[in-house]
KOLTI-462599 format. One record per residue: residue in one letter; x, y, z of N, C-alpha, C in turn. Coordinates in Angstrom, 2 decimals, decimal comma. Atoms other than C-alpha are relative to their C-alpha. Layout:
KOLTI-462599
@resn:A	n_X:X	n_Y:Y	n_Z:Z	ca_X:X	ca_Y:Y	ca_Z:Z	c_X:X	c_Y:Y	c_Z:Z
...
This chain:
KOLTI-462599
@resn:M	n_X:1,46	n_Y:-0,41	n_Z:0,34	ca_X:117,35	ca_Y:223,82	ca_Z:45,20	c_X:-0,05	c_Y:0,26	c_Z:-1,53
@resn:T	n_X:0,11	n_Y:-0,17	n_Z:1,42	ca_X:116,18	ca_Y:223,70	ca_Z:41,68	c_X:-0,90	c_Y:1,17	c_Z:-0,38
@resn:V	n_X:0,95	n_Y:-1,19	n_Z:0,47	ca_X:114,47	ca_Y:226,45	ca_Z:39,67	c_X:-1,37	c_Y:-0,38	c_Z:0,25
@resn:K	n_X:1,44	n_Y:0,43	n_Z:-0,12	ca_X:111,29	ca_Y:224,52	ca_Z:39,69	c_X:-0,39	c_Y:0,06	c_Z:1,57
@resn:E	n_X:0,20	n_Y:-0,04	n_Z:-1,40	ca_X:111,56	ca_Y:224,18	ca_Z:43,49	c_X:-0,23	c_Y:1,42	c_Z:0,47
@resn:L	n_X:0,02	n_Y:-1,38	n_Z:-0,28	ca_X:112,09	ca_Y:227,93	ca_Z:43,84	c_X:-1,33	c_Y:0,55	c_Z:-0,56
@resn:T	n_X:1,32	n_Y:-0,52	n_Z:0,44	ca_X:108,96	ca_Y:228,62	ca_Z:41,63	c_X:-1,26	c_Y:-0,39	c_Z:0,81
@resn:E	n_X:1,10	n_Y:0,56	n_Z:-0,64	ca_X:106,89	ca_Y:226,43	ca_Z:43,67	c_X:-0,07	c_Y:0,59	c_Z:1,51
@resn:K	n_X:0,07	n_Y:-0,59	n_Z:-1,29	ca_X:107,68	ca_Y:228,26	ca_Z:46,94	c_X:-1,04	c_Y:1,09	c_Z:0,21
@resn:G	n_X:0,90	n_Y:-1,05	n_Z:-0,05	ca_X:105,33	ca_Y:231,03	ca_Z:46,03	c_X:0,53	c_Y:1,31	c_Z:0,49
@resn:I	n_X:-0,58	n_Y:-1,29	n_Z:-0,26	ca_X:107,79	ca_Y:233,79	ca_Z:46,84	c_X:0,03	c_Y:0,93	c_Z:-0,98
@resn:F	n_X:-0,25	n_Y:-0,71	n_Z:1,22	ca_X:108,14	ca_Y:235,06	ca_Z:43,50	c_X:-1,15	c_Y:-0,17	c_Z:-1,12
@resn:Q	n_X:0,93	n_Y:0,08	n_Z:0,98	ca_X:105,71	ca_Y:235,67	ca_Z:40,64	c_X:0,73	c_Y:-0,63	c_Z:-1,23
@resn:L	n_X:-0,61	n_Y:0,55	n_Z:1,13	ca_X:106,48	ca_Y:233,42	ca_Z:37,68	c_X:-0,46	c_Y:0,81	c_Z:-1,32
@resn:V	n_X:0,15	n_Y:-0,81	n_Z:1,30	ca_X:106,93	ca_Y:235,36	ca_Z:34,35	c_X:0,06	c_Y:-0,98	c_Z:-1,10
@resn:N	n_X:-0,35	n_Y:0,97	n_Z:1,07	ca_X:108,43	ca_Y:232,53	ca_Z:32,28	c_X:0,70	c_Y:-1,10	c_Z:0,58
@resn:L	n_X:-0,70	n_Y:1,29	n_Z:-0,44	ca_X:109,21	ca_Y:228,96	ca_Z:33,00	c_X:0,99	c_Y:-0,37	c_Z:-1,19
@resn:G	n_X:-1,10	n_Y:0,37	n_Z:0,95	ca_X:112,48	ca_Y:228,28	ca_Z:31,05	c_X:-0,02	c_Y:-1,36	c_Z:-0,41
@resn:D	n_X:-0,06	n_Y:1,34	n_Z:0,56	ca_X:113,55	ca_Y:225,20	ca_Z:29,30	c_X:0,64	c_Y:-1,16	c_Z:1,08
@resn:D	n_X:-0,68	n_Y:0,92	n_Z:-0,85	ca_X:115,42	ca_Y:223,63	ca_Z:32,31	c_X:-0,30	c_Y:0,31	c_Z:1,57
@resn:P	n_X:0,33	n_Y:-0,26	n_Z:-1,37	ca_X:113,39	ca_Y:223,85	ca_Z:35,45	c_X:0,57	c_Y:-0,93	c_Z:1,08
@resn:D	n_X:-0,80	n_Y:0,84	n_Z:-0,82	ca_X:115,34	ca_Y:221,14	ca_Z:37,02	c_X:1,52	c_Y:0,38	c_Z:0,25
@resn:R	n_X:-1,28	n_Y:-0,55	n_Z:-0,21	ca_X:118,41	ca_Y:223,18	ca_Z:36,98	c_X:0,31	c_Y:0,42	c_Z:1,38
@resn:E	n_X:-0,40	n_Y:-0,40	n_Z:-1,36	ca_X:120,22	ca_Y:223,54	ca_Z:40,39	c_X:0,47	c_Y:1,48	c_Z:-0,02
@resn:I	n_X:-0,40	n_Y:-1,28	n_Z:-0,19	ca_X:120,66	ca_Y:227,01	ca_Z:41,58	c_X:1,15	c_Y:0,09	c_Z:0,84
@resn:S	n_X:-1,34	n_Y:-0,04	n_Z:-0,72	ca_X:124,36	ca_Y:227,61	ca_Z:42,68	c_X:-0,04	c_Y:1,03	c_Z:1,05
@resn:A	n_X:-0,10	n_Y:-1,22	n_Z:-1,07	ca_X:123,80	ca_Y:230,97	ca_Z:44,50	c_X:-0,89	c_Y:1,08	c_Z:-0,48
@resn:P	n_X:0,62	n_Y:-1,41	n_Z:0,33	ca_X:121,86	ca_Y:234,21	ca_Z:44,59	c_X:1,14	c_Y:0,91	c_Z:-0,53
@resn:Y	n_X:-0,86	n_Y:-0,84	n_Z:0,57	ca_X:123,64	ca_Y:236,89	ca_Z:42,74	c_X:-0,72	c_Y:1,42	c_Z:-0,29
@resn:C	n_X:0,47	n_Y:-1,28	n_Z:0,12	ca_X:122,86	ca_Y:240,64	ca_Z:42,91	c_X:0,87	c_Y:0,89	c_Z:-0,83
@resn:C	n_X:-0,79	n_Y:-0,99	n_Z:0,83	ca_X:123,93	ca_Y:243,11	ca_Z:40,27	c_X:-0,93	c_Y:0,71	c_Z:-0,95
@resn:D	n_X:0,73	n_Y:-0,60	n_Z:0,93	ca_X:122,40	ca_Y:245,85	ca_Z:38,24	c_X:0,79	c_Y:0,65	c_Z:-1,06
@resn:L	n_X:-0,87	n_Y:-0,57	n_Z:1,08	ca_X:125,46	ca_Y:246,78	ca_Z:36,11	c_X:0,23	c_Y:-1,17	c_Z:-0,97
@resn:L	n_X:-0,06	n_Y:1,21	n_Z:0,82	ca_X:125,14	ca_Y:244,30	ca_Z:33,11	c_X:1,48	c_Y:-0,32	c_Z:-0,31
@resn:S	n_X:-1,29	n_Y:0,37	n_Z:0,43	ca_X:128,74	ca_Y:244,54	ca_Z:32,19	c_X:0,82	c_Y:-0,66	c_Z:1,22
@resn:V	n_X:-0,54	n_Y:0,66	n_Z:-1,19	ca_X:129,83	ca_Y:243,56	ca_Z:35,75	c_X:-0,66	c_Y:-1,37	c_Z:0,18
@resn:A	n_X:0,71	n_Y:1,24	n_Z:-0,06	ca_X:127,19	ca_Y:240,82	ca_Z:35,89	c_X:0,66	c_Y:-1,02	c_Z:-1,07
@resn:M	n_X:-0,45	n_Y:0,89	n_Z:1,04	ca_X:128,47	ca_Y:239,49	ca_Z:32,56	c_X:1,43	c_Y:-0,63	c_Z:0,43
@resn:G	n_X:-1,27	n_Y:0,56	n_Z:-0,45	ca_X:132,01	ca_Y:239,00	ca_Z:34,14	c_X:0,10	c_Y:-0,59	c_Z:1,34
@resn:R	n_X:-0,12	n_Y:0,53	n_Z:-1,35	ca_X:131,10	ca_Y:237,98	ca_Z:37,53	c_X:-1,09	c_Y:-0,97	c_Z:0,43
@resn:A	n_X:1,18	n_Y:0,88	n_Z:-0,43	ca_X:127,77	ca_Y:236,21	ca_Z:37,79	c_X:0,41	c_Y:-1,54	c_Z:-0,21
@resn:P	n_X:-0,35	n_Y:1,45	n_Z:0,05	ca_X:128,36	ca_Y:232,57	ca_Z:38,64	c_X:-0,98	c_Y:-0,86	c_Z:-0,80
@resn:A	n_X:0,79	n_Y:0,92	n_Z:0,67	ca_X:127,12	ca_Y:229,90	ca_Z:36,45	c_X:-1,15	c_Y:-0,70	c_Z:0,91
@resn:G	n_X:1,11	n_Y:0,48	n_Z:-0,87	ca_X:123,68	ca_Y:228,66	ca_Z:37,83	c_X:-0,49	c_Y:0,81	c_Z:0,98
@resn:S	n_X:0,38	n_Y:-0,84	n_Z:-0,95	ca_X:123,02	ca_Y:231,66	ca_Z:39,76	c_X:-1,51	c_Y:0,44	c_Z:-0,26
@resn:A	n_X:1,18	n_Y:-0,68	n_Z:0,04	ca_X:119,71	ca_Y:233,17	ca_Z:40,57	c_X:0,15	c_Y:1,58	c_Z:-0,06
@resn:W	n_X:-0,44	n_Y:-1,43	n_Z:0,18	ca_X:120,40	ca_Y:236,64	ca_Z:39,19	c_X:-1,05	c_Y:0,91	c_Z:0,37
@resn:V	n_X:0,95	n_Y:-0,89	n_Z:-0,33	ca_X:118,48	ca_Y:239,33	ca_Z:40,99	c_X:0,39	c_Y:1,34	c_Z:-0,49
@resn:T	n_X:-0,46	n_Y:-1,40	n_Z:0,60	ca_X:118,40	ca_Y:242,76	ca_Z:39,21	c_X:-1,38	c_Y:0,68	c_Z:-0,13
@resn:V	n_X:1,18	n_Y:-0,82	n_Z:0,30	ca_X:116,09	ca_Y:245,68	ca_Z:38,38	c_X:0,02	c_Y:0,18	c_Z:-1,48
@resn:M	n_X:-0,20	n_Y:-0,13	n_Z:1,48	ca_X:117,26	ca_Y:245,55	ca_Z:34,76	c_X:-0,77	c_Y:-0,78	c_Z:-0,86
@resn:A	n_X:0,98	n_Y:0,84	n_Z:0,70	ca_X:114,35	ca_Y:244,44	ca_Z:32,91	c_X:-0,08	c_Y:0,46	c_Z:-1,56
@resn:N	n_X:-0,16	n_Y:-0,21	n_Z:1,40	ca_X:115,44	ca_Y:244,59	ca_Z:29,22	c_X:0,61	c_Y:-1,18	c_Z:-0,65
@resn:V	n_X:-0,52	n_Y:1,23	n_Z:0,71	ca_X:116,43	ca_Y:242,24	ca_Z:26,55	c_X:1,46	c_Y:-0,14	c_Z:0,06
@resn:N	n_X:-1,37	n_Y:0,36	n_Z:-0,24	ca_X:120,04	ca_Y:242,86	ca_Z:27,24	c_X:0,36	c_Y:-0,77	c_Z:1,30
@resn:S	n_X:-0,12	n_Y:0,89	n_Z:-1,11	ca_X:119,61	ca_Y:241,26	ca_Z:30,58	c_X:-0,15	c_Y:-1,40	c_Z:-0,34
@resn:L	n_X:0,18	n_Y:1,23	n_Z:0,38	ca_X:118,43	ca_Y:238,23	ca_Z:28,90	c_X:1,29	c_Y:-0,44	c_Z:-0,68
@resn:A	n_X:-1,34	n_Y:0,38	n_Z:0,66	ca_X:121,62	ca_Y:238,13	ca_Z:26,79	c_X:1,03	c_Y:-0,20	c_Z:1,11
@resn:V	n_X:-0,93	n_Y:0,16	n_Z:-0,94	ca_X:123,66	ca_Y:238,53	ca_Z:29,84	c_X:-0,21	c_Y:-1,32	c_Z:0,85
@resn:A	n_X:0,35	n_Y:1,40	n_Z:-0,81	ca_X:121,73	ca_Y:235,64	ca_Z:31,71	c_X:0,47	c_Y:-1,18	c_Z:-0,97
@resn:S	n_X:-0,27	n_Y:1,01	n_Z:0,99	ca_X:122,33	ca_Y:233,49	ca_Z:28,56	c_X:1,62	c_Y:-0,16	c_Z:0,08
@resn:L	n_X:-1,40	n_Y:0,03	n_Z:0,13	ca_X:126,06	ca_Y:234,34	ca_Z:28,42	c_X:0,68	c_Y:-0,51	c_Z:1,36
@resn:T	n_X:-0,58	n_Y:0,22	n_Z:-1,34	ca_X:126,63	ca_Y:233,80	ca_Z:32,16	c_X:-0,42	c_Y:-1,33	c_Z:0,43
@resn:D	n_X:0,63	n_Y:1,22	n_Z:-0,25	ca_X:124,53	ca_Y:230,67	ca_Z:32,11	c_X:-0,76	c_Y:-0,04	c_Z:1,38
@resn:A	n_X:0,77	n_Y:-0,14	n_Z:-1,28	ca_X:122,34	ca_Y:231,90	ca_Z:34,94	c_X:-1,13	c_Y:-1,00	c_Z:0,10
@resn:A	n_X:1,12	n_Y:0,84	n_Z:-0,23	ca_X:119,73	ca_Y:229,60	ca_Z:36,28	c_X:-1,39	c_Y:0,50	c_Z:-0,18
@resn:C	n_X:1,27	n_Y:-0,88	n_Z:0,24	ca_X:117,06	ca_Y:232,24	ca_Z:36,24	c_X:0,36	c_Y:1,42	c_Z:0,42
@resn:I	n_X:-0,07	n_Y:-1,53	n_Z:-0,25	ca_X:116,57	ca_Y:236,03	ca_Z:36,46	c_X:-1,22	c_Y:0,14	c_Z:0,98
@resn:I	n_X:1,17	n_Y:-0,61	n_Z:-0,81	ca_X:114,55	ca_Y:237,52	ca_Z:39,30	c_X:-0,01	c_Y:1,52	c_Z:-0,10
@resn:L	n_X:0,35	n_Y:-1,50	n_Z:0,18	ca_X:113,22	ca_Y:241,03	ca_Z:38,52	c_X:-0,41	c_Y:0,55	c_Z:1,30
@resn:A	n_X:0,42	n_Y:-0,58	n_Z:-1,42	ca_X:113,10	ca_Y:242,96	ca_Z:41,91	c_X:-0,54	c_Y:1,38	c_Z:-0,13
@resn:E	n_X:0,46	n_Y:-1,39	n_Z:-0,13	ca_X:111,54	ca_Y:246,15	ca_Z:42,95	c_X:-1,17	c_Y:0,33	c_Z:-0,96
@resn:G	n_X:1,09	n_Y:-0,36	n_Z:0,92	ca_X:108,57	ca_Y:245,83	ca_Z:40,63	c_X:0,43	c_Y:0,11	c_Z:-1,44
@resn:A	n_X:-0,54	n_Y:-0,10	n_Z:1,35	ca_X:110,75	ca_Y:245,86	ca_Z:37,52	c_X:-0,74	c_Y:-1,19	c_Z:-0,83
@resn:A	n_X:0,69	n_Y:1,00	n_Z:0,79	ca_X:109,02	ca_Y:244,04	ca_Z:34,63	c_X:0,38	c_Y:0,10	c_Z:-1,46
@resn:F	n_X:-0,22	n_Y:0,03	n_Z:1,48	ca_X:109,65	ca_Y:243,02	ca_Z:31,01	c_X:-1,09	c_Y:0,52	c_Z:-0,59
@resn:D	n_X:1,15	n_Y:-0,40	n_Z:0,90	ca_X:107,63	ca_Y:244,48	ca_Z:28,30	c_X:-0,22	c_Y:-1,21	c_Z:-0,85
@resn:D	n_X:0,31	n_Y:1,11	n_Z:0,80	ca_X:105,97	ca_Y:242,22	ca_Z:25,87	c_X:1,10	c_Y:-0,71	c_Z:-0,75
@resn:M	n_X:-1,15	n_Y:0,52	n_Z:0,67	ca_X:109,11	ca_Y:241,92	ca_Z:23,73	c_X:1,05	c_Y:-0,67	c_Z:0,93
@resn:G	n_X:-0,88	n_Y:0,60	n_Z:-0,85	ca_X:111,24	ca_Y:240,99	ca_Z:26,68	c_X:-0,62	c_Y:-1,32	c_Z:0,33
@resn:K	n_X:0,52	n_Y:1,26	n_Z:-0,52	ca_X:108,75	ca_Y:238,30	ca_Z:27,79	c_X:0,15	c_Y:-1,07	c_Z:-1,22
@resn:A	n_X:-0,05	n_Y:0,89	n_Z:1,05	ca_X:108,61	ca_Y:236,87	ca_Z:24,27	c_X:1,40	c_Y:-0,50	c_Z:-0,17
@resn:K	n_X:-1,38	n_Y:0,36	n_Z:0,07	ca_X:112,42	ca_Y:236,89	ca_Z:24,16	c_X:0,40	c_Y:-1,01	c_Z:0,93
@resn:A	n_X:-0,42	n_Y:0,88	n_Z:-1,03	ca_X:112,78	ca_Y:235,12	ca_Z:27,40	c_X:-0,66	c_Y:-1,46	c_Z:-0,41
@resn:A	n_X:0,73	n_Y:1,28	n_Z:0,39	ca_X:110,24	ca_Y:232,40	ca_Z:26,16	c_X:0,86	c_Y:-0,61	c_Z:-1,15
@resn:Q	n_X:-0,83	n_Y:0,49	n_Z:1,31	ca_X:112,25	ca_Y:232,08	ca_Z:22,75	c_X:1,24	c_Y:-0,56	c_Z:0,56
@resn:Q	n_X:-1,27	n_Y:0,38	n_Z:-0,57	ca_X:115,51	ca_Y:231,81	ca_Z:24,81	c_X:-0,07	c_Y:-1,20	c_Z:1,00
@resn:G	n_X:0,18	n_Y:1,01	n_Z:-1,21	ca_X:114,10	ca_Y:229,38	ca_Z:27,43	c_X:0,54	c_Y:0,47	c_Z:1,31
@resn:I	n_X:-0,41	n_Y:-0,54	n_Z:-1,31	ca_X:115,10	ca_Y:231,61	ca_Z:30,44	c_X:-1,24	c_Y:0,20	c_Z:0,86
@resn:T	n_X:1,06	n_Y:-0,16	n_Z:-1,19	ca_X:113,19	ca_Y:231,37	ca_Z:33,68	c_X:0,11	c_Y:1,42	c_Z:0,39
@resn:V	n_X:0,21	n_Y:-1,33	n_Z:-0,71	ca_X:111,98	ca_Y:234,75	ca_Z:34,84	c_X:-0,95	c_Y:0,00	c_Z:0,99
@resn:L	n_X:0,98	n_Y:-0,32	n_Z:-1,12	ca_X:110,54	ca_Y:235,60	ca_Z:38,07	c_X:0,11	c_Y:1,44	c_Z:0,40
@resn:A	n_X:0,07	n_Y:-1,40	n_Z:-0,28	ca_X:109,47	ca_Y:238,86	ca_Z:39,51	c_X:-0,52	c_Y:0,20	c_Z:1,45
@resn:T	n_X:0,37	n_Y:-0,19	n_Z:-1,49	ca_X:108,91	ca_Y:240,45	ca_Z:42,94	c_X:0,07	c_Y:1,49	c_Z:0,19
@resn:D	n_X:-0,05	n_Y:-1,21	n_Z:-0,53	ca_X:108,22	ca_Y:243,74	ca_Z:44,59	c_X:1,08	c_Y:0,36	c_Z:1,05
@resn:Q	n_X:-1,05	n_Y:-0,13	n_Z:-0,96	ca_X:110,98	ca_Y:243,18	ca_Z:47,04	c_X:1,07	c_Y:0,71	c_Z:-0,46
@resn:P	n_X:-1,19	n_Y:-0,48	n_Z:0,45	ca_X:114,15	ca_Y:245,05	ca_Z:47,08	c_X:0,97	c_Y:-0,99	c_Z:-0,38
@resn:V	n_X:-1,05	n_Y:0,97	n_Z:0,48	ca_X:117,16	ca_Y:243,37	ca_Z:45,39	c_X:0,37	c_Y:-0,77	c_Z:1,19
@resn:F	n_X:-0,75	n_Y:0,71	n_Z:-1,00	ca_X:118,83	ca_Y:242,42	ca_Z:48,59	c_X:-1,00	c_Y:-1,02	c_Z:0,77
@resn:E	n_X:0,91	n_Y:0,91	n_Z:-0,55	ca_X:115,64	ca_Y:240,90	ca_Z:50,23	c_X:-0,39	c_Y:-1,15	c_Z:-0,80
@resn:A	n_X:0,22	n_Y:1,10	n_Z:0,98	ca_X:114,96	ca_Y:238,96	ca_Z:47,15	c_X:1,06	c_Y:-1,02	c_Z:0,08
@resn:A	n_X:-1,18	n_Y:1,03	n_Z:-0,04	ca_X:118,47	ca_Y:237,46	ca_Z:47,14	c_X:0,03	c_Y:-0,63	c_Z:1,23
@resn:L	n_X:0,03	n_Y:0,60	n_Z:-1,36	ca_X:118,18	ca_Y:236,88	ca_Z:50,81	c_X:-1,01	c_Y:-1,12	c_Z:0,08
@resn:A	n_X:1,10	n_Y:1,03	n_Z:-0,09	ca_X:114,94	ca_Y:234,96	ca_Z:50,37	c_X:0,47	c_Y:-1,21	c_Z:-0,80
@resn:V	n_X:-0,59	n_Y:1,10	n_Z:0,67	ca_X:116,66	ca_Y:232,81	ca_Z:47,78	c_X:0,99	c_Y:-0,73	c_Z:0,73
@resn:Y	n_X:-1,02	n_Y:0,58	n_Z:-0,79	ca_X:119,64	ca_Y:232,22	ca_Z:50,00	c_X:-0,67	c_Y:-0,90	c_Z:1,24
@resn:R	n_X:0,60	n_Y:0,60	n_Z:-1,17	ca_X:117,33	ca_Y:231,22	ca_Z:53,07	c_X:-0,62	c_Y:-1,38	c_Z:-0,68
@resn:E	n_X:0,54	n_Y:1,09	n_Z:0,55	ca_X:115,43	ca_Y:228,78	ca_Z:50,81	c_X:1,02	c_Y:-1,11	c_Z:-0,42
@resn:M	n_X:-0,98	n_Y:1,00	n_Z:0,39	ca_X:118,57	ca_Y:227,13	ca_Z:49,58	c_X:0,70	c_Y:-0,58	c_Z:1,16
@resn:N	n_X:-0,63	n_Y:0,42	n_Z:-1,22	ca_X:119,83	ca_Y:226,81	ca_Z:53,11	c_X:-0,92	c_Y:-0,46	c_Z:1,10
@resn:A	n_X:1,14	n_Y:0,30	n_Z:-0,99	ca_X:116,60	ca_Y:225,81	ca_Z:54,86	c_X:0,18	c_Y:-1,44	c_Z:0,35
């Protein structure tokens, strides 16, 4: 499943469409501890987190995540949104809990 296909499912709100919407998603990945995510998030992952700050964007870039999904109503401020656009990172959002959001990605990938 590509990032674009995930955005078109209507499961998540699109906050920012990044530079590579045709990027394949390798797996959902859940983690709210940035240092752990930095070392363990697989390349191409749909990273589900509640950490809505510019440091999350840096970690997404370092880990080569396909997209970030902000769960549980977490949201970037205007500076975070601008930085996501500047860095070309796809950001999605949902009110769902982290696990449920990741499970939704998993189900769509395996449908």
